[in-house]
C-alpha positions as CSV (number, residue, x, y, z in Angstrom):
1,X,-60.3,-84.6,-69.7
2,X,-60.6,-84.8,-73.4
3,X,-57.1,-85.9,-74.7
4,X,-56.1,-84.1,-77.8
5,X,-53.0,-85.2,-79.9
6,X,-50.1,-83.0,-79.1
7,X,-48.8,-81.2,-82.3
8,X,-45.1,-80.6,-82.9
9,X,-44.1,-77.6,-85.0
10,X,-40.9,-76.9,-86.8
11,X,-41.6,-73.4,-88.3
12,X,-43.6,-70.8,-86.4
13,X,-44.8,-67.4,-87.6
14,X,-45.9,-64.8,-85.1
15,X,-47.6,-61.8,-86.7
16,X,-46.8,-58.5,-84.9
17,X,-43.9,-60.1,-83.1
18,X,-42.6,-56.8,-81.7
19,X,-45.9,-56.2,-80.0
20,X,-46.4,-56.9,-76.4
21,X,-48.2,-60.2,-76.8
22,X,-46.1,-61.3,-79.7
23,X,-42.8,-60.7,-77.9
24,X,-43.9,-62.4,-74.7
25,X,-45.1,-65.4,-76.8
26,X,-41.8,-65.6,-78.7
27,X,-39.8,-65.6,-75.5
28,X,-42.0,-68.4,-74.1
29,X,-41.8,-70.6,-77.2
30,X,-38.0,-70.3,-77.3
31,X,-38.0,-71.7,-73.7
32,X,-40.6,-74.4,-74.4
33,X,-39.3,-75.7,-77.8
34,X,-35.6,-75.3,-78.4
35,X,-35.8,-76.8,-81.9
36,X,-38.5,-74.6,-83.4
37,X,-37.6,-71.9,-85.9
38,X,-39.5,-68.7,-85.1
39,X,-40.3,-66.0,-87.7
40,X,-42.1,-62.8,-87.1
41,X,-43.2,-59.8,-89.1
42,X,-43.1,-56.2,-88.1
43,X,-43.8,-52.7,-89.3
44,X,-41.8,-50.9,-86.7
45,X,-39.1,-52.2,-84.3
46,X,-38.9,-51.5,-80.6
47,X,-37.0,-52.9,-77.6
48,X,-39.5,-55.8,-76.8
49,X,-37.4,-58.5,-78.4
50,X,-34.0,-57.3,-77.1
51,X,-33.5,-60.4,-75.0
52,X,-34.1,-62.9,-77.8
53,X,-33.7,-61.0,-81.1
54,X,-30.6,-63.0,-82.2
55,X,-32.7,-66.2,-81.9
56,X,-35.6,-65.0,-84.1
57,X,-36.0,-64.3,-87.8
58,X,-37.8,-61.0,-88.2
59,X,-39.1,-59.7,-91.5
60,X,-40.5,-56.3,-92.3
61,X,-43.9,-56.8,-93.7
62,X,-47.1,-54.8,-93.6
63,X,-50.0,-57.2,-93.5
64,X,-52.2,-54.5,-95.0
65,X,-50.2,-55.1,-98.2
66,X,-51.5,-58.4,-99.8
67,X,-48.5,-59.0,-102.0
68,X,-46.1,-58.5,-99.0
69,X,-48.2,-60.9,-97.0
70,X,-48.1,-63.6,-99.7
71,X,-44.3,-63.2,-99.8
72,X,-44.2,-63.5,-96.0
73,X,-46.0,-66.9,-96.2
74,X,-43.8,-68.1,-99.0
75,X,-40.5,-67.1,-97.2
76,X,-41.5,-68.4,-93.8
77,X,-43.3,-71.6,-94.8
78,X,-44.9,-71.9,-91.4
79,X,-46.6,-75.0,-90.0
80,X,-48.2,-72.8,-87.2
81,X,-49.2,-69.1,-87.2
82,X,-50.0,-67.1,-84.1
83,X,-52.0,-64.1,-85.4
84,X,-51.5,-61.3,-82.9
85,X,-51.0,-58.3,-85.3
86,X,-53.7,-55.7,-84.6
87,X,-53.9,-52.2,-83.2
88,X,-55.3,-53.1,-79.8
89,X,-55.9,-49.6,-78.3
90,X,-59.6,-49.7,-77.3
91,X,-59.7,-46.1,-76.1
92,X,-58.0,-44.8,-79.2
93,X,-60.5,-46.7,-81.4
94,X,-63.2,-44.3,-80.3
95,X,-61.2,-41.4,-81.7
96,X,-59.8,-43.1,-84.8
97,X,-62.3,-45.9,-85.7
98,X,-61.7,-45.9,-89.4
99,X,-57.9,-46.3,-89.0
100,X,-58.1,-49.1,-86.4
101,X,-61.0,-51.0,-88.1
102,X,-59.3,-50.9,-91.5
103,X,-56.0,-52.0,-90.1
104,X,-57.3,-54.9,-88.2
105,X,-59.8,-56.1,-90.8
106,X,-57.3,-55.9,-93.7
107,X,-54.4,-57.6,-91.9
108,X,-56.5,-60.6,-91.0
109,X,-58.2,-60.9,-94.4
110,X,-54.9,-60.7,-96.2
111,X,-53.2,-63.2,-93.9
112,X,-56.1,-65.8,-94.3
113,X,-56.3,-65.2,-98.0
114,X,-52.5,-65.5,-98.5
115,X,-52.6,-68.9,-96.7
116,X,-55.6,-70.1,-98.7
117,X,-53.8,-69.3,-102.0
118,X,-50.5,-70.9,-100.9
119,X,-49.4,-74.5,-100.9
120,X,-49.1,-74.5,-97.1
121,X,-51.8,-75.4,-94.6
122,X,-50.5,-74.3,-91.1
123,X,-52.5,-74.3,-87.9
124,X,-53.6,-70.8,-87.5
125,X,-54.4,-69.4,-84.0
126,X,-56.5,-66.3,-84.3
127,X,-55.9,-64.4,-81.0
128,X,-59.3,-62.8,-80.5
129,X,-60.5,-61.1,-77.3
130,X,-63.2,-61.0,-74.7
131,X,-64.1,-57.5,-76.1
132,X,-66.2,-59.2,-78.8
133,X,-68.8,-60.1,-76.1
134,X,-69.3,-56.5,-75.1
135,X,-71.9,-55.8,-72.5
136,X,-73.2,-59.0,-71.1
137,X,-76.3,-59.3,-68.9
138,X,-76.0,-60.9,-65.6
139,X,-78.4,-63.7,-66.6
140,X,-75.8,-64.7,-69.3
141,X,-72.9,-65.1,-66.8
142,X,-70.5,-66.8,-66.7
143,X,-69.7,-66.0,-70.3
144,X,-69.3,-69.1,-72.5
145,X,-68.1,-69.3,-76.0
146,X,-71.6,-69.5,-77.4
147,X,-72.6,-66.1,-75.8
148,X,-73.9,-63.6,-78.3
149,X,-71.3,-61.2,-79.8
150,X,-72.1,-57.6,-78.9
151,X,-69.0,-55.4,-79.5
152,X,-69.0,-52.1,-77.5
153,X,-66.1,-50.3,-79.2
154,X,-64.8,-49.8,-82.8
155,X,-61.8,-52.0,-81.7
156,X,-64.1,-54.7,-80.6
157,X,-66.0,-54.5,-83.9
158,X,-62.7,-55.1,-85.8
159,X,-61.9,-58.1,-83.6
160,X,-65.5,-59.5,-84.1
161,X,-64.8,-59.3,-87.9
162,X,-61.5,-61.1,-87.4
163,X,-63.3,-63.8,-85.3
164,X,-66.2,-64.3,-87.7
165,X,-63.9,-64.2,-90.8
166,X,-61.7,-66.9,-89.3
167,X,-64.7,-69.1,-88.6
168,X,-65.7,-68.6,-92.3
169,X,-62.3,-69.6,-93.6
170,X,-62.4,-72.7,-91.5
171,X,-65.9,-73.7,-92.6
172,X,-65.5,-72.8,-96.3
173,X,-61.9,-73.4,-97.1
174,X,-60.7,-75.9,-94.6
175,X,-58.0,-73.7,-93.0
176,X,-56.9,-75.3,-89.7
177,X,-58.0,-72.4,-87.5
178,X,-58.3,-72.2,-83.7
179,X,-59.7,-69.1,-82.1
180,X,-58.8,-67.9,-78.6
181,X,-60.7,-65.2,-76.8
182,X,-58.4,-63.8,-74.2
183,X,-59.8,-62.1,-71.1
184,X,-57.8,-59.6,-69.0
185,X,-54.2,-60.5,-68.5
186,X,-51.3,-58.3,-66.9
187,X,-49.0,-56.9,-69.5
188,X,-46.1,-54.5,-68.7
189,X,-45.3,-53.9,-72.4
190,X,-48.7,-52.2,-73.1
191,X,-49.4,-49.0,-71.2
192,X,-52.8,-48.4,-72.7
193,X,-54.2,-51.2,-70.4
194,X,-55.6,-50.1,-67.1
195,X,-53.3,-52.3,-64.9
196,X,-50.0,-51.5,-66.7
197,X,-51.0,-47.8,-66.9
198,X,-51.5,-47.7,-63.2
199,X,-48.4,-49.6,-62.4
200,X,-46.2,-47.5,-64.6
201,X,-47.6,-44.3,-62.9
202,X,-46.8,-45.7,-59.5
203,X,-43.2,-46.4,-60.6
204,X,-43.0,-42.8,-61.9
205,X,-44.4,-41.4,-58.7
206,X,-41.8,-43.5,-56.7
207,X,-39.1,-41.9,-59.0
208,X,-40.5,-38.5,-58.4
209,X,-41.4,-38.1,-62.1
210,X,-45.1,-37.7,-61.4
211,X,-47.3,-36.5,-58.6
212,X,-50.6,-38.2,-59.0
213,X,-52.0,-41.4,-60.4
214,X,-54.7,-40.8,-63.0
215,X,-57.4,-43.3,-63.7
216,X,-60.7,-43.6,-65.5
217,X,-63.6,-45.9,-64.8
218,X,-63.2,-48.1,-61.8
219,X,-66.6,-49.8,-61.8
220,X,-65.6,-52.9,-63.7
221,X,-65.5,-56.6,-62.6
222,X,-63.1,-58.9,-64.4
223,X,-60.9,-62.0,-64.0
224,X,-57.1,-61.4,-64.4
225,X,-54.2,-63.7,-65.2
226,X,-50.5,-63.3,-65.5
227,X,-48.9,-62.7,-68.9
228,X,-46.9,-65.9,-68.5
229,X,-50.1,-67.9,-68.1
230,X,-51.6,-66.1,-71.1
231,X,-48.8,-67.0,-73.5
232,X,-48.6,-70.6,-72.2
233,X,-52.4,-70.8,-73.0
234,X,-51.8,-69.5,-76.6
235,X,-49.1,-72.2,-77.1
236,X,-51.3,-75.0,-75.7
237,X,-54.2,-73.9,-77.8
238,X,-52.1,-74.4,-80.9
239,X,-50.4,-77.6,-79.8
240,X,-53.4,-79.3,-78.1
241,X,-56.6,-77.4,-79.1
242,X,-59.2,-78.8,-81.5
243,X,-59.2,-77.4,-85.0
244,X,-62.3,-75.2,-85.6
245,X,-62.9,-74.6,-81.9
246,X,-63.3,-71.3,-80.1
247,X,-61.8,-71.0,-76.6
248,X,-62.2,-68.5,-73.8
249,X,-59.0,-68.0,-71.8
250,X,-59.2,-66.5,-68.4
251,X,-58.4,-66.6,-64.7
252,X,-60.6,-67.9,-61.9
253,X,-60.3,-65.1,-59.4
254,X,-63.0,-62.4,-59.8
255,X,-61.6,-58.9,-59.3
256,X,-63.2,-55.5,-58.8
257,X,-61.0,-53.0,-60.6
258,X,-61.4,-50.5,-57.8
259,X,-59.9,-53.1,-55.4
260,X,-57.2,-54.0,-57.8
261,X,-56.0,-50.4,-57.8
262,X,-56.0,-50.4,-54.0
263,X,-53.7,-53.4,-53.9
264,X,-51.4,-51.8,-56.4
265,X,-51.2,-48.6,-54.3
266,X,-50.5,-50.5,-51.1
267,X,-47.6,-52.2,-52.7
268,X,-46.0,-48.9,-53.7
269,X,-42.9,-47.5,-51.9
270,X,-44.6,-44.0,-52.0
271,X,-47.8,-42.5,-50.9
272,X,-50.1,-42.6,-53.9
273,X,-52.8,-40.0,-54.5
274,X,-55.4,-41.0,-57.1
275,X,-57.3,-38.7,-59.3
276,X,-60.0,-39.2,-61.9
277,X,-59.2,-38.2,-65.5
278,X,-62.3,-38.0,-67.5
279,X,-60.3,-38.2,-70.8
280,X,-59.5,-41.9,-69.8
281,X,-63.2,-42.8,-69.9
282,X,-64.5,-44.8,-72.8
283,X,-67.6,-43.8,-74.6
284,X,-69.0,-47.2,-73.9
285,X,-67.2,-49.4,-71.4
286,X,-67.4,-53.1,-70.8
287,X,-68.0,-53.4,-67.1
288,X,-68.9,-57.0,-66.3
289,X,-66.5,-59.8,-67.6
290,X,-67.0,-63.1,-65.6
291,X,-66.0,-65.8,-68.0
292,X,-66.1,-69.6,-68.2
293,X,-63.1,-71.4,-69.8
294,X,-63.9,-74.9,-68.8
295,X,-63.9,-76.1,-72.4
296,X,-60.3,-74.9,-73.0
297,X,-59.1,-76.6,-69.8
298,X,-60.8,-79.8,-70.7
299,X,-59.3,-79.9,-74.2
300,X,-55.8,-78.8,-73.4
301,X,-55.2,-79.4,-69.7
302,X,-54.1,-75.8,-69.3
303,X,-54.6,-73.9,-66.0
304,X,-53.4,-70.6,-64.6
305,X,-50.5,-71.3,-62.3
306,X,-49.3,-67.9,-61.1
307,X,-51.1,-66.3,-58.1
308,X,-52.4,-62.7,-58.7
309,X,-50.3,-61.4,-55.9
310,X,-47.2,-62.6,-57.6
311,X,-48.4,-61.2,-61.0
312,X,-48.9,-57.8,-59.4
313,X,-45.4,-57.9,-57.9
314,X,-43.9,-58.8,-61.3
315,X,-45.9,-56.1,-63.0
316,X,-44.6,-53.4,-60.6
317,X,-41.1,-54.7,-60.9
318,X,-41.1,-54.6,-64.7
319,X,-42.6,-51.0,-64.7
320,X,-39.9,-49.9,-62.2
321,X,-37.2,-51.3,-64.5
322,X,-38.7,-49.4,-67.4
323,X,-38.9,-46.1,-65.5
324,X,-35.4,-46.5,-64.1
325,X,-33.9,-47.5,-67.4
326,X,-32.9,-51.0,-66.4
């Protein structure tokens, strides 16, 4: 294993902290590092941070506004930034490409430029996505970090811009950037993802709020990890990852999405009837995501610890609590 020096941070900024990934990450860091001071920006508040909101400093700031972004960096004085702020709705990006691309591109450009012009030089983790790889041919599997970028959706195009822009700011301006490309992880706080959308519908059917489970394309092959493993990976990337590196983050178990749905349905307390909804189909879907994240494991010592069965149980539990108002 390549041993990297473990970084200790005192002031952390999480962009988009009220989002699903940002809120899970904030909860994790608070458990991991009791001394760190966490800041987060938001445009709109929700209930995601209810458990920890008294322990976090949140600041209303639209990263699309450059002056506001500069002020955010000046106020927070971070020594580490986790950049998660983006509109991550892949399906919606086909309908509103301009809105999503403008938002995601501008917020990242403004953040990096604000840091460049400031007197601070934090570690910046750019939370990218496996979507930047797009459709990958079988001969190029498993997907490594040097695989060609071939975004298949407008959202993926915006994330490719973020990814390439971050590489540029590292090379040209010396910003301490680490890029993580996250593959599929279970996330009960985002219902525009296939797994959480299905789990929520199962909980609704159990509560007699819905009759059928609707789904789109089932012909996809992926690896899946728990959200708790995902946020621990984000944290280890920042504390142990090599500056300037790009890391895939993924699970090891290869899952056919059709079979994943069957497992979810079997775990239900009700009889689940599934129906195809063509409106859920993407114009261009990514169907084969078999990744390699050996470099990340080698550099940080990270590994996924939570079995997929436990992750599915936790996903259903969280969705049932949401449906039942708990």
